[in-house]
Each structure stands twice: as C-alpha cells, then as structure tokens.
FIGUVO-334543 format. One line per 8 residues: number of its first residue (from 1); their letters; for each residue x, y, z of N, C-alpha, C, O. Coordinates in steps of 0.001 Angstrom, whole numbers, padded with zeros to 6 digits. Example, Ala and Ser with C-alpha at 12.3 -4.5 7.8 and 13.67 -1.06 7.14 Angstrom:
2
1	as	013190:-005690:007800:012300:-004500:007800:013200:-003300:007800:014236:-003319:008465; 012850:-002250:007080:013670:-001060:007140:012900:000030:007870:013409:001138:008039 .
***
This chain:
257
1	msvkfllr	-005182:-009938:-015635:-006505:-009217:-015442:-007809:-009751:-016257:-007936:-009638:-017476; -008699:-010316:-015434:-009868:-011072:-016111:-010702:-010345:-017168:-010698:-009114:-017164; -011459:-011062:-018126:-012157:-010362:-018853:-013374:-009623:-018095:-013878:-008536:-018377; -013677:-010434:-017147:-014952:-009828:-016265:-014492:-008702:-015466:-015259:-007788:-015165; -013383:-008728:-015144:-012740:-007583:-014506:-012688:-006070:-015364:-012838:-004931:-014922; -012413:-006539:-016762:-012344:-005136:-017518:-013825:-005123:-018114:-014120:-003990:-018494; -014562:-005805:-018251:-015991:-005256:-018457:-016648:-004607:-017172:-017681:-003950:-017305; -016142:-004759:-016097:-016446:-004057:-015090:-016220:-002771:-015115:-017026:-001848:-014999 .
9	fvsyyfss	-014685:-002740:-015326:-014503:-001268:-015568:-014980:-000743:-016675:-015208:000440:-016421; -015354:-001066:-018158:-016056:-000551:-019130:-017365:-000243:-018560:-017805:000851:-018913; -018023:-000851:-017855:-019447:-000450:-017221:-019202:000993:-016040:-019846:002040:-015983; -018134:000575:-015274:-017859:001777:-014384:-017624:003061:-015100:-018249:004072:-014782; -016561:003052:-016252:-016092:004262:-017074:-017479:004905:-017510:-017795:006043:-017162; -018270:004103:-018284:-019300:004896:-019161:-020529:005375:-018181:-021384:006141:-018623; -020570:004970:-017057:-021778:005304:-015899:-021363:006427:-014997:-022112:006993:-014201; -019745:006766:-015255:-019190:007555:-013898:-019299:008997:-014504:-019504:009250:-015691 .
17	ktvhdahs	-019126:009902:-013482:-019374:011109:-013791:-018188:012113:-013258:-017268:011604:-012618; -018186:013403:-013484:-017005:014435:-013026:-017579:015107:-012241:-018787:015019:-012021; -016584:016105:-011536:-016886:016904:-010597:-018140:018257:-011005:-018831:018985:-010293; -018016:018146:-012138:-019008:018986:-012697:-020593:018589:-012790:-021577:019307:-012964; -020474:017222:-012615:-021876:016555:-012440:-022377:016733:-010630:-023420:016289:-010152; -021481:017369:-010010:-021817:017092:-008524:-023055:018222:-008176:-022781:019400:-008403; -024038:017984:-007780:-025124:019130:-007908:-025295:019656:-006331:-026090:020551:-006044; -024458:018994:-005354:-024475:019764:-003874:-023089:020432:-003651:-022045:020124:-004226 .
25	nflfnfir	-023254:021361:-002753:-021800:021975:-002504:-020909:021112:-001770:-019696:021108:-001979; -021464:020396:-000937:-020881:019349:-000056:-019835:018444:-001210:-018613:018518:-001340; -020779:017641:-001914:-020003:016770:-002855:-018900:017462:-003773:-017757:017023:-003898; -019397:018610:-004403:-018420:019506:-005155:-016993:019820:-004276:-015889:019676:-004802; -017133:020179:-003143:-015947:020398:-002419:-015359:019195:-001957:-014140:019202:-001782; -016015:018144:-001723:-015307:016999:-001199:-014665:016125:-002441:-013943:015143:-002268; -014999:016578:-003542:-014434:015812:-004602:-013006:016740:-004625:-011898:016216:-004505; -013195:018079:-004786:-012093:018823:-005072:-010768:018629:-003980:-009565:018691:-004231 .
33	avfldvnp	-011390:018398:-002812:-010366:018171:-001543:-009881:016775:-001759:-008667:016635:-001613; -010562:015724:-002071:-010014:014416:-001851:-009571:013944:-003205:-008557:013247:-003189; -010171:014199:-004487:-009397:013610:-005830:-008907:014785:-006576:-008499:014488:-007699; -008849:015751:-006340:-008429:016911:-007251:-007495:017711:-006778:-007144:018715:-007397; -006961:017343:-005573:-005844:018006:-004951:-004562:017423:-005470:-004284:016227:-005394; -003743:018421:-006042:-002542:018072:-006790:-001211:018522:-005926:-000073:018524:-006395; -001536:018879:-004666:-000207:019370:-004050:000604:018425:-003684:000214:017366:-003192; 002061:018784:-003935:003195:017620:-003777:003452:017467:-002320:004534:017930:-001957 .
41	ypdydiak	002876:017047:-001608:002960:016943:-000103:004202:015924:000337:004125:014725:000068; 005309:016464:001006:006364:016053:001184:006440:014478:002019:007422:013736:002045; 005296:014275:002576:004868:013015:002934:004569:011846:001798:004733:010687:002178; 004169:012053:000522:004117:011507:-000544:005656:011002:-000636:005731:009779:-000757; 006600:011520:-000613:008112:011029:-000893:008586:010169:000043:009360:009261:-000258; 008069:010428:001526:008256:009383:002644:007629:007983:002108:008265:006934:002204; 006844:008024:001761:005665:006861:001484:006345:006281:000010:006379:005054:-000095; 006774:006926:-000893:007180:006509:-002218:008770:005734:-001905:009326:004806:-002493 .
49	nyrkqlln	009074:006334:-001048:010494:005759:-000699:010474:004550:-000039:011339:003700:-000248; 009275:004342:000989:009298:003080:001709:008848:002021:000826:009179:000859:001061; 007920:002405:-000450:007423:001437:-001398:008767:000958:-002307:008850:-000181:-002765; 009597:001782:-002462:010753:001238:-003285:011854:000270:-002368:012557:-000631:-002825; 011796:000654:-001180:012546:-000190:-000380:012051:-001406:-000285:012842:-002340:-000152; 010492:-001675:-000338:009865:-002848:-000342:009907:-003670:-001689:009890:-004900:-001665; 009949:-003118:-002588:010141:-003698:-003725:011570:-004128:-004137:011789:-004605:-005250; 012432:-003965:-003308:013769:-004416:-003353:014054:-005321:-002282:015205:-005595:-001942 .
57	datlitsp	013070:-005769:-001768:013432:-006549:-000169:012946:-008123:-000741:011804:-008279:-001175; 013836:-009142:-000697:013897:-010270:-000965:013685:-011307:000340:014055:-012478:000253; 013119:-010827:001437:012852:-011558:002603:011895:-012161:002128:011101:-011618:001359; 011797:-013526:002549:010837:-014376:002369:009845:-014636:003250:010223:-014794:004411; 008493:-014741:003002:007237:-014456:003895:006290:-015659:003495:006079:-016005:002332; 005809:-016183:004500:004727:-017338:004589:003367:-016555:004517:003160:-015850:005505; 002476:-016540:003621:001197:-015832:003889:000319:-016924:003882:000288:-017736:002957; -000636:-016994:005211:-001261:-018086:005821:-002603:-017984:004711:-002799:-017025:003964 .
65	algarpqi	-003407:-019135:004796:-004492:-018968:003971:-005810:-018340:004744:-006556:-019051:005416; -005952:-017315:004616:-006878:-016310:005267:-007943:-015637:004138:-007743:-015326:002964; -009295:-015531:005072:-010131:-014556:003974:-010369:-015307:002628:-010485:-016520:002449; -010411:-014302:001741:-010388:-014693:000307:-009356:-015588:-000354:-009604:-016336:-001300; -007881:-015406:000380:-006855:-016301:-000115:-007044:-017788:000229:-007302:-018110:001388; -006921:-018706:-000755:-007403:-019917:-000696:-006342:-020984:-000235:-006604:-022166:-000010; -005097:-020388:-000127:-003986:-021438:000025:-002717:-020559:000613:-002564:-019350:000439; -002041:-021240:001183:-000664:-020906:002064:000185:-020583:000970:000244:-021428:000077 .
73	ktstiaql	000816:-019606:000853:001695:-019130:-000116:003232:-018519:000378:003310:-017684:001279; 004308:-018997:-000261:005593:-018467:000177:005948:-017351:-001122:005881:-017701:-002300; 006240:-016299:-000792:006824:-015012:-001643:007670:-014167:-000736:007887:-014263:000472; 008113:-013267:-001688:008989:-012284:-000867:008063:-010989:-000737:006977:-010744:-001262; 008880:-010216:000165:008068:-008955:000536:007943:-007856:-000618:007073:-006984:-000631; 009077:-008046:-001724:008760:-007355:-002984:007815:-007906:-003791:007244:-007112:-004538; 007451:-009200:-003852:006267:-009761:-004618:004904:-009580:-003794:003795:-009634:-004325; 005124:-009366:-002464:003892:-009290:-001775:003343:-007558:-002124:002149:-007298:-002278 .
81	tgatakqh	004208:-006726:-002190:004451:-005443:-002433:003825:-005149:-003622:002948:-004289:-003706; 004238:-005840:-004590:003760:-005538:-005994:002460:-005787:-006013:001643:-004944:-006383; 002099:-007150:-005557:000765:-007851:-005602:-000341:-006975:-004504:-001489:-007003:-004947; -000251:-006463:-003607:-001195:-006110:-002723:-001184:-004696:-002229:-002215:-004341:-001657; -000301:-003899:-002330:000017:-002614:-002021:-000662:-001619:-002928:-000491:-001652:-004146; -001364:-000814:-002382:-002000:000306:-003206:-001172:001178:-004112:-000195:001682:-003558; -001336:001449:-005305:-000645:002316:-005871:-000765:003625:-005090:-001464:003788:-004090; 000065:004595:-005722:000254:006036:-005201:-001207:006810:-005392:-001774:007530:-004569 .
89	ryakvlyl	-001689:006403:-006872:-003037:007163:-007091:-004080:006836:-006195:-005039:007606:-006140; -004059:005805:-005467:-005314:005352:-004708:-004799:005643:-003111:-005575:006007:-002228; -003620:005458:-002946:-002995:005685:-001509:-003278:006944:-000966:-003635:007201:000184; -003042:007862:-002097:-003137:009436:-001682:-004537:009693:-001472:-004742:010626:-000695; -005537:009141:-001933:-006805:009039:-001448:-007119:009234:-000092:-007743:010104:000516; -006352:007897:000323:-006599:007628:001898:-005790:008859:002506:-006309:009448:003454; -004736:009226:002097:-004050:010448:002679:-005258:011518:002785:-005802:011775:003859; -005544:011992:001809:-006409:013257:001568:-007589:012923:002161:-007981:013811:002919 .
97	liqyckpk	-008355:011892:002089:-009324:011733:003133:-009359:012188:004569:-010236:012827:005149; -008169:011701:005033:-007941:011822:006521:-007679:013227:006803:-008223:013795:007749; -006773:013872:005926:-006644:015354:006131:-008003:015991:006001:-008132:016988:006712; -009088:015652:005244:-010177:016124:005100:-011302:015893:006342:-012187:016680:006681; -011059:014861:006785:-012092:014446:007883:-011739:014417:009172:-012532:014243:010097; -010200:014632:009312:-009331:014671:010508:-009935:013509:011707:-010482:013892:012741; -009776:012364:011441:-010230:011385:012605:-009187:011586:013639:-008128:012210:013576; -009770:010866:014675:-009122:010745:015872:-008373:009264:016183:-007347:008914:016766 .
105	niielgta	-009399:008638:015507:-008977:007006:015373:-009098:006451:014019:-010128:006567:013356; -008107:005884:013637:-008119:005271:012251:-008083:003824:012283:-007316:003279:013077; -008859:003098:011476:-008671:001658:011608:-008427:001039:010149:-009108:001499:009233; -007518:000044:009880:-007080:-000550:008733:-007462:-002073:008812:-006766:-002718:009596; -008241:-002622:008280:-008022:-004219:008210:-007302:-004512:007089:-007762:-004250:005977; -006384:-004949:007214:-005379:-005682:006300:-004092:-004746:006177:-004232:-003728:005500; -002897:-004982:006746:-001834:-004346:007038:-001002:-004494:005842:-000440:-003549:005289; -000934:-005880:005413:000081:-006431:004185:001385:-005726:004557:001767:-005721:005728 .
113	tgvsalyq	002161:-005054:003455:003328:-004628:003747:003343:-003094:004193:004337:-002399:003979; 002516:-002733:004648:002093:-001555:005402:002326:-000244:004726:002718:000722:005381; 002057:-000158:003190:002220:000808:002423:000957:001886:002524:001112:003107:002544; -000392:001160:002589:-001165:001915:003130:-001393:002818:004455:-001732:003999:004532; -001063:001765:005593:-000902:002324:006897:-000008:003684:006585:-000464:004812:006773; 001128:003465:006159:002044:004584:006286:001501:005753:005769:001695:006841:006310; 000714:005587:004578:000009:007102:004035:-000946:007713:005178:-000833:008877:005563; -001977:006731:005723:-002533:007339:006680:-001980:007647:007792:-002328:008742:008234 .
121	alarpsak	-001007:006885:008590:-000320:007535:009694:000251:009141:009230:-000122:010133:009857; 001008:009214:008289:001554:010334:007805:000849:011366:007675:001375:012458:007891; -000621:011278:007258:-001504:012003:007000:-002269:012797:008169:-002918:013822:007957; -002136:012285:009246:-002397:012926:010706:-001726:012292:011941:-002251:011452:012672; -000461:012826:012071:000303:012182:013223:-000259:012172:014331:000171:011377:015168; -001380:013043:014669:-001966:013273:016005:-003174:012101:016335:-003700:011883:017426; -003401:011508:015194:-004167:010307:015273:-003605:008976:015591:-002407:008834:015347; -004340:007838:016159:-003949:006640:016201:-004450:005847:014993:-005632:005828:014649 .
129	vhtldgni	-003451:005188:014370:-004048:004281:013491:-003557:002956:014133:-002474:002676:014646; -004897:002090:013913:-004850:000716:014479:-005055:-000239:013086:-006044:-000286:012355; -003883:-000921:012986:-003880:-001634:011829:-003799:-003199:011958:-002842:-003761:012490; -004865:-003842:011435:-004978:-005520:011656:-004495:-006215:010707:-004678:-005757:009580; -003780:-007447:010822:-003711:-008540:010135:-003402:-009836:010750:-002885:-009928:011863; -003752:-010926:009950:-003472:-012185:010362:-002226:-012882:009858:-002017:-014086:010007; -001376:-011991:009220:-000081:-012460:009197:001112:-012146:009883:001951:-011312:009544; 001122:-013013:011053:002068:-012225:012362:003435:-012033:012059:004105:-011107:012516 .
137	qlleivkd	003860:-012930:011269:005252:-012764:010580:005604:-011221:009883:006487:-010428:010211; 004774:-011129:009010:004941:-009898:008092:004414:-008797:009048:004965:-007721:008818; 003628:-008759:009919:003219:-007973:010694:004535:-007372:011785:004659:-006155:011918; 005186:-008040:012300:006456:-007836:012961:007419:-007100:012124:007901:-006035:012511; 007723:-007647:010959:008383:-007118:010231:007841:-005444:009566:008675:-004548:009433; 006803:-005297:009312:006388:-003917:009024:006492:-002905:010111:006802:-001723:009964; 006090:-003730:011611:006358:-002800:012669:007970:-002405:013045:008347:-001329:013510; 008716:-003451:012747:010162:-002929:012828:010496:-001908:011913:011150:-000973:012375 .
145	kfaqmniq	010181:-001878:010679:010389:-000937:009715:009936:000502:009985:010583:001507:009692; 008467:000457:010719:007923:001674:010905:008540:002259:012229:008356:003448:012490; 009203:001524:012993:009998:001872:014163:011416:002808:013881:011929:003746:014491; 011793:002007:012559:012984:002747:012034:012925:003919:011328:013904:004628:011093; 011681:004163:010949:011360:005503:010425:010616:006649:011474:010170:007778:011268; 010702:005846:012619:010284:006647:013835:008417:007247:013519:007801:008262:013845; 008155:006345:012955:006643:006415:012862:005921:005902:014203:005852:004705:014483; 005444:006824:014922:004842:006206:016223:003316:006421:016699:002872:006400:017847 .
153	nvefipgl	002732:006605:015637:001317:006808:015931:000497:005574:015207:-000662:005706:014814; 001292:004300:015079:000652:003167:014715:000574:002020:015622:001545:001722:016318; -000548:001341:015657:-000704:000165:016691:-000999:-001215:015690:-002015:-001386:015016; 000119:-002097:015785:-000090:-003310:015183:-001172:-004392:015810:-000999:-004664:016998; -001917:-004826:015347:-002731:-005826:015964:-002893:-006976:015107:-003666:-007024:014150; -001901:-008173:015611:-002269:-009416:014987:-003312:-010364:015348:-003864:-010430:016446; -003548:-011139:014264:-004878:-012171:014703:-005887:-012085:013506:-005737:-011334:012543; -006940:-012955:013688:-007894:-013102:012947:-008864:-011851:013149:-009275:-011437:014233 .
161	fdntfpal	-009139:-011346:011916:-010188:-010217:012080:-011596:-010681:012888:-012249:-009913:013595; -011863:-011827:012684:-013125:-012137:013209:-013058:-012010:014979:-013997:-011757:015734; -011940:-012218:015249:-011393:-011666:016882:-011115:-010399:017202:-011578:-009790:018166; -010244:-009935:016279:-009672:-008605:016790:-010179:-007447:016302:-009746:-006359:016684; -011063:-007554:015487:-011822:-006121:014921:-013032:-006054:016108:-013206:-004997:016715; -013716:-007047:016350:-014865:-006666:017328:-014339:-006456:018717:-015141:-006240:019625; -013099:-006504:018939:-012494:-006238:020266:-012160:-004955:020270:-012426:-004246:021241; -011465:-004437:019065:-011087:-002977:018891:-012142:-002183:018751:-012021:-001038:019186 .
169	vnklqtid	-013295:-002539:018182:-014284:-001358:018287:-015140:-001247:019297:-015903:-000293:019448; -015047:-002262:020066:-015615:-002284:021577:-014803:-001508:022500:-015190:-000927:023514; -013581:-001574:022003:-012410:-000799:022868:-012412:000562:022816:-012142:001255:023797; -012781:001123:021433:-012808:002508:020949:-014109:003011:021425:-014123:003995:022166; -015151:002459:021088:-016472:002543:021348:-017166:003516:020219:-018221:003201:019668; -016427:004784:019925:-016749:005585:018809:-015660:005352:017615:-014456:005316:017871; -016046:005235:016611:-015319:005017:015422:-015395:006374:014313:-016429:006789:013787; -014283:006819:014161:-014092:007984:013029:-013923:007526:011531:-014487:008100:010600 .
177	yiffdgnh	-013075:006413:011384:-012697:006124:009991:-012068:004551:009904:-011218:004140:010695; -012501:003943:009070:-012094:002537:008816:-011865:002196:007261:-012709:002410:006391; -010776:001712:007073:-010363:001301:005775:-010366:-000283:005808:-009522:-001032:006299; -011545:-000588:005151:-011607:-002173:004993:-011022:-002795:003903:-011645:-002904:002847; -009745:-003272:004056:-008887:-003910:002955:-008426:-005239:003110:-007308:-005573:002719; -009279:-006080:003698:-008943:-007463:003973:-010231:-008403:003778:-011394:-007999:003785; -009903:-009436:003641:-011051:-010738:003620:-012032:-010399:002537:-013190:-010341:002950; -011877:-010172:001316:-012715:-009656:000119:-013669:-010577:-000115:-013567:-011178:-001185 .
185	tydstiky	-014802:-010925:000779:-015877:-011980:000511:-017011:-011197:000866:-016910:-010351:001755; -018367:-011446:000101:-019476:-010798:000702:-019662:-011018:002036:-019629:-009957:002659; -019893:-012231:002898:-020142:-012433:004241:-019221:-011711:004758:-019768:-010748:005297; -017938:-011665:004896:-017218:-011043:005698:-017287:-009463:005606:-017308:-008859:006679; -017323:-008791:004520:-017614:-007609:004425:-018685:-007047:004864:-018722:-005863:005200; -019635:-007810:004907:-021311:-007224:005554:-020903:-007446:006850:-021042:-006504:007631; -020374:-008598:007306:-020245:-008674:008732:-019336:-007843:009555:-019494:-007676:010764; -018261:-007266:008769:-017452:-006266:009469:-018058:-004982:009319:-017796:-004096:010132 .
193	fetalphi	-019013:-004746:008153:-019711:-003317:008295:-020847:-003424:009441:-021268:-002362:009900; -021369:-004647:009928:-022458:-004612:010526:-022046:-004326:011934:-022632:-003576:012715; -020434:-005359:012268:-020069:-004944:013542:-019721:-003406:013766:-020112:-002891:014813; -019074:-002710:012927:-018921:-001421:013046:-020094:-000314:013172:-019915:000752:013760; -020996:-000584:012718:-022236:000431:012685:-022832:000965:013851:-023335:002087:013906; -022754:-000079:015048:-023263:000737:016445:-022266:001736:016750:-022575:002673:017486; -021062:001637:016249:-020011:002752:016897:-019953:004033:015884:-019233:004980:016200; -020629:004066:014790:-020299:005310:014067:-020726:006623:014745:-021130:006642:015907 .
201	hnktifif	-020633:007590:014064:-021202:009050:014543:-021489:009873:013170:-021042:009473:012095; -022077:010761:013260:-022298:011624:012033:-021095:011790:010885:-021318:011804:009674; -019822:011910:011481:-018771:012579:010623:-018090:011183:010201:-017261:011314:009301; -018286:009820:010694:-017564:008708:010494:-017584:008648:008652:-018404:009009:007808; -016208:007987:008593:-016023:007449:007034:-015641:006212:007224:-014961:005786:008157; -016236:005426:006017:-015743:003935:006028:-015301:003773:004307:-016056:004203:003435; -014070:003140:004001:-013941:002797:002903:-013516:001610:002450:-012654:000958:003040; -014023:001277:001488:-014089:-000215:001233:-012914:-000535:-000052:-012944:000121:-001094 .
209	ddinwsne	-012182:-001323:000121:-011480:-001599:-001111:-011871:-002699:-002065:-012594:-003632:-001716; -011424:-002579:-003159:-011708:-003846:-004138:-013316:-003957:-004306:-013878:-005052:-004303; -014085:-002598:-004469:-015275:-003372:-004695:-016141:-003631:-005803:-017367:-003724:-005866; -015035:-003749:-006856:-015377:-004261:-008214:-014369:-005406:-008293:-014103:-005744:-009446; -013851:-005968:-007477:-012816:-007046:-007555:-013631:-008360:-007906:-013030:-009216:-008555; -014890:-008588:-007552:-015535:-009766:-007539:-017308:-009599:-007574:-017892:-008656:-007041; -017899:-010567:-008211:-019356:-010541:-007884:-019915:-010382:-006618:-020882:-009659:-006380; -019273:-011097:-005755:-019391:-010809:-004057:-019311:-009767:-003573:-020102:-009395:-002707 .
217	mqrawkei	-018207:-008951:-004073:-017722:-007597:-003544:-018639:-006657:-004245:-018940:-005625:-003645; -019088:-006857:-005349:-020237:-005568:-005978:-021349:-005847:-005245:-022127:-004949:-004923; -021538:-007132:-004905:-023068:-007281:-004044:-022939:-006822:-002930:-023982:-006398:-002433; -021517:-006696:-001993:-021741:-006266:-000673:-021958:-004779:-000871:-022874:-004110:-000393; -020938:-004354:-001678:-021016:-002908:-001938:-022391:-002125:-002232:-022561:-000984:-001802; -023242:-002720:-002896:-024778:-002541:-003357:-025543:-002582:-002044:-026432:-001784:-001747; -025162:-003472:-001370:-025787:-003763:-000400:-025613:-002648:000905:-026528:-002266:001636; -024556:-002352:000958:-023757:-001330:001974:-024693:000117:001520:-025403:000799:002259 .
225	cahssttl	-024436:000285:000182:-025158:001701:-000231:-026694:001911:-000079:-027277:002968:000161; -027260:000577:-000287:-028742:000817:000300:-029087:000755:001585:-030229:000968:001992; -028148:000469:002268:-028655:000435:003869:-028925:001902:004592:-028379:002988:004399; -029883:001543:005415:-030599:002888:005814:-029648:003947:006657:-029845:005150:006825; -028494:003082:007161:-027547:004358:007709:-026599:004727:007111:-025713:005281:007761; -026437:004561:005690:-025383:005206:004933:-026301:006400:004124:-027495:006244:003867; -025458:007716:003746:-026184:008821:003093:-025451:008820:001718:-025954:008466:000652; -024047:009320:001933:-023524:009743:000545:-022459:008365:000395:-021724:007951:001292 .
233	cidifmmg	-022596:007786:-000997:-021699:006662:-001212:-020829:007071:-002404:-021517:007506:-003327; -019458:007057:-002658:-018949:007275:-003730:-018172:006348:-004279:-017233:005909:-003615; -018402:005898:-005527:-017716:004661:-006319:-016556:005355:-007039:-016825:006313:-007765; -015222:004929:-006890:-014267:005011:-007688:-013548:004004:-008335:-012380:004082:-008716; -014342:003013:-008444:-014281:001809:-009145:-013225:000723:-008042:-013705:-000318:-007593; -011977:001090:-007762:-011115:000447:-007050:-011454:000423:-005586:-011172:-000508:-004831; -012177:001689:-005198:-012503:001661:-003715:-014177:002469:-003695:-014715:003128:-004584; -014586:002169:-002575:-015596:002876:-002585:-015718:003690:-001059:-015286:003115:-000060 .
241	ivlfdtsl	-016166:004686:-000979:-016156:005879:000100:-017623:006051:000702:-018523:006428:-000048; -017857:005798:001956:-019292:005727:002653:-019238:006721:003651:-018399:006726:004551; -020388:007815:003456:-020451:008842:004290:-021748:008250:005014:-022533:007465:004481; -021882:008943:006804:-023017:008704:007045:-023856:010057:007692:-024726:010090:008561; -023406:010838:007128:-023923:012506:007761:-025445:012568:007230:-025823:012417:006069; -026174:012813:008311:-027524:012768:008166:-028167:014036:007555:-029376:014173:007368; -026964:015176:007197:-027722:016351:006721:-027371:016265:005135:-027444:017237:004382; -026999:015026:004760:-026767:014993:003142:-027999:014170:002811:-028682:013570:003642 .
249	akqtfvyr	-028275:014227:001035:-029186:013433:000689:-028821:011934:000399:-027680:011678:000017; -029656:011031:000549:-028881:009589:000248:-028605:009812:-001426:-029324:010423:-002216; -027259:009074:-001706:-026818:009117:-003103:-025853:008374:-003135:-025048:008287:-002209; -025788:007719:-004217:-024447:006909:-004983:-024021:007490:-005998:-024607:007431:-007079; -023071:008056:-005826:-022273:008808:-007056:-021093:008065:-007562:-020197:007581:-006870; -021200:008033:-008851:-019909:007082:-009553:-018931:008279:-010055:-019205:009055:-010971; -017815:008283:-009332:-016957:009378:-009800:-015888:008626:-010705:-015479:007484:-010493; -015487:009496:-011796:-014486:009025:-012938:-013109:009706:-012303:-012744:010879:-012385 .
257	y	-012545:008720:-011724:-011146:009070:-010945:-009940:008495:-011784:-008785:008643:-011385 .
***
C-alpha cells in the first residue's frame, strides 16, 4: 500500500459523513438498505465458500497486458483471487444494491475470478448478468465453475472491452445497472461512461470500482460526479455509486463505510 493511497484514505475519512448527515429521506433510506443491512443472507455463505475454493486453486493463469496492467503475468487462480477479488465487505454492497434497485439486466466490466459476478448473480436470479473480460482462459474456467454450481443467469463475454462493451449496450438498448471494474485509467473510464450514457433511464445505477486507486481514477470520478446527467453520487472510498434519478437534488455524498 503506497503512501499516496494512505493519504487519500485519510482525506476521505475526515471528509466522510454518516447516515445521520443524510438530509433527504431517499439518501437516508438508501444508506440503510445498502450499507447498514446486517442480515446474514444464505447467499453470502455460497459466495464465501466459492472464494475459499479459489484461494486454494493452484491452476496457473496467464494474464494478458490489458488496460492498466502494463505486462503479461503468470499466476495461480489463488493469487489472482487474493489480488483482485472484492472483499466480502464491498461485494455485499453490490449484492444489496441489486436487491435494492431490482435491475433486469446487470453488466460487469472485469470478471477476473468471478467473485463479484457471483454475488451479483445470486442477488437477483431473475436478472441476466453480462460479465466481460479480456482473459479468455480465465473466463472459461470461471464459466465452468459457475456451471458446476448451477448458476444459470450469467453470460460470459470474452474480448476487449472496447469491442464487447459497445456491442452489448447497443444490443440491450436500455441499461439498468453497470459495475465498472476493469481498465482503471482515466481515458477508458470516461469512454465507457460516455458509451453507456445514451442507454440509461431514471433508475439506472452505475458503480465504479477503485475510484481512489490513482490520480487518474480520482479525476475520472470527479468528472463523472460533475456531469450534467448524474444526480446523486456516493463515495465509499473503494467504490463510487452513481444515480441518475432526476427527482433527486444533485449531490456528491462521501459516506464513511
């Protein structure tokens, strides 16, 4: 963990607010539903067991040089899971967000070892999860693991985001929910945000991962929050949640999660 990252966290912590600082009923209820729900959903045990299996998987994977990853690397699934998979604390935010907003279609940019995809698929079995990744070898392995668990509402889409993402949003036409968790650069983040914008509706929700990972991602997050199409933006340091509901006052709320 770099000194810069720690300084970003300190800045976040001292500027963040609690549920008691939420002055609208909507934001108060949103925080309670998405961040303060402590129910022990059985789906959490399924996802945690899947993570444990991955952390004991010594299968070697070659990760191509994509997005913000500067070089080709070879590592085990266990190592990839430890380095890339969302901790339960944040993965359950995705789960509760989906239970809250009840999307019909779910898009995830960046499958990796499939931990976040599983949380999102379990949260709403009636919805279709479209998860995209450029590592075809890893994607096929995750696809097989999901089949063994009888997870049937996930479509695995291999290839570069620059090709697969525009094709997918044009196919769906209307987007309910996107988790942006890949290619963490300013240019790509803004590009994918703008690609999706023509397909949003009033209840669409975007989630951006690693908004404080780098200066580039901080810049992208600030630009997204300032965009004329966004209304409520919620910063929980590791992720940023964006709503487009025109009934809401424009606000960026830094929540101490």
